[in-house]
C-alpha positions in Angstrom: -0.5 5.5 36.1 2.6 3.9 37.5 3.6 2.7 40.9 7.3 2.6 41.6 8.5 -0.1 44.0 11.9 1.0 45.5 13.8 -0.8 48.2 16.0 1.2 50.7 18.5 0.3 53.4 16.5 2.0 56.1 13.6 4.3 57.0 15.7 7.4 56.9 16.9 6.7 53.3 13.3 5.9 52.2 12.1 9.2 53.6 15.0 11.1 52.0 14.4 9.6 48.6 10.6 10.2 48.9 11.2 13.8 49.8 13.7 14.3 47.0 11.2 12.9 44.4 8.3 15.0 45.8 10.4 18.2 45.7 11.4 17.4 42.1 7.7 16.8 41.3 8.7 13.3 39.9 6.1 11.6 42.1 2.8 12.7 43.6 2.8 10.5 46.7 4.8 7.8 48.5 4.1 5.1 51.0 6.9 3.6 53.1 6.8 0.1 54.5 9.2 -2.0 56.6 10.0 -5.4 55.2 12.3 -8.4 55.7 14.4 -9.0 52.6 16.4 -12.0 51.6 18.6 -12.0 48.5 22.0 -13.1 47.1 24.7 -10.4 47.0 28.4 -10.9 46.5 28.1 -14.7 46.6 26.3 -14.6 50.0 22.7 -14.9 51.0 21.7 -11.7 52.9 18.8 -11.6 55.3 18.1 -8.1 56.6 15.5 -5.5 57.1 14.8 -2.9 54.4 12.1 -0.3 53.6 10.0 -0.2 50.5 8.8 3.0 48.9 5.6 2.7 46.8 5.5 5.9 44.9 2.8 7.1 42.5 3.6 8.8 39.2 2.6 8.8 35.6 4.1 7.2 32.5 5.5 10.5 31.4 7.5 11.1 34.6 8.7 7.5 35.3 12.1 8.0 33.6 12.7 11.3 35.5 11.8 9.6 38.8 14.2 6.7 38.1 17.0 9.1 37.2 16.4 11.0 40.4 16.4 7.9 42.5 19.7 6.8 41.0 21.3 10.1 41.9 20.6 9.8 45.7 20.2 6.1 46.4 23.0 4.4 48.5 22.8 1.0 46.7 25.1 0.3 43.9 22.2 -1.4 42.1 18.9 0.0 43.5 15.7 -2.0 43.0 13.4 0.3 41.1 10.3 -1.6 39.7 7.6 -0.2 37.4 4.1 -1.5 38.2 1.4 -0.4 35.8 -1.8 0.5 37.6 -5.3 1.7 37.0 -6.8 4.3 39.3 -10.1 6.1 39.7 -10.2 9.1 37.4 -10.1 11.7 40.2 -7.0 10.2 41.8 -5.2 9.8 38.4 -6.1 13.4 37.6 -4.6 14.5 41.0 -1.4 12.6 40.3 -1.0 14.1 36.9 -1.5 17.6 38.3 1.1 17.0 41.0 3.9 15.7 38.8 3.8 18.5 36.2 
């Protein structure tokens, strides 16, 4: 099982990306969290709010999900992290069923 960690500029974009991935059956579920982000971009330190998507998928669908995020994300270089995870067998079975 894979958890995708994706940062977004705002809640609206996080919801749009989550819905897009769900409709494409690239993910089974997403959670959206507001965060404070600090990073260096174009030689400046940026301090601004962002939203994080924590999306659940499987190994087989990870590349598909990444490709779909890149199609609709507003960032030139979106943060898309892959976090390997273990889940209870019932939940993992549900995820696998949903992303087919």
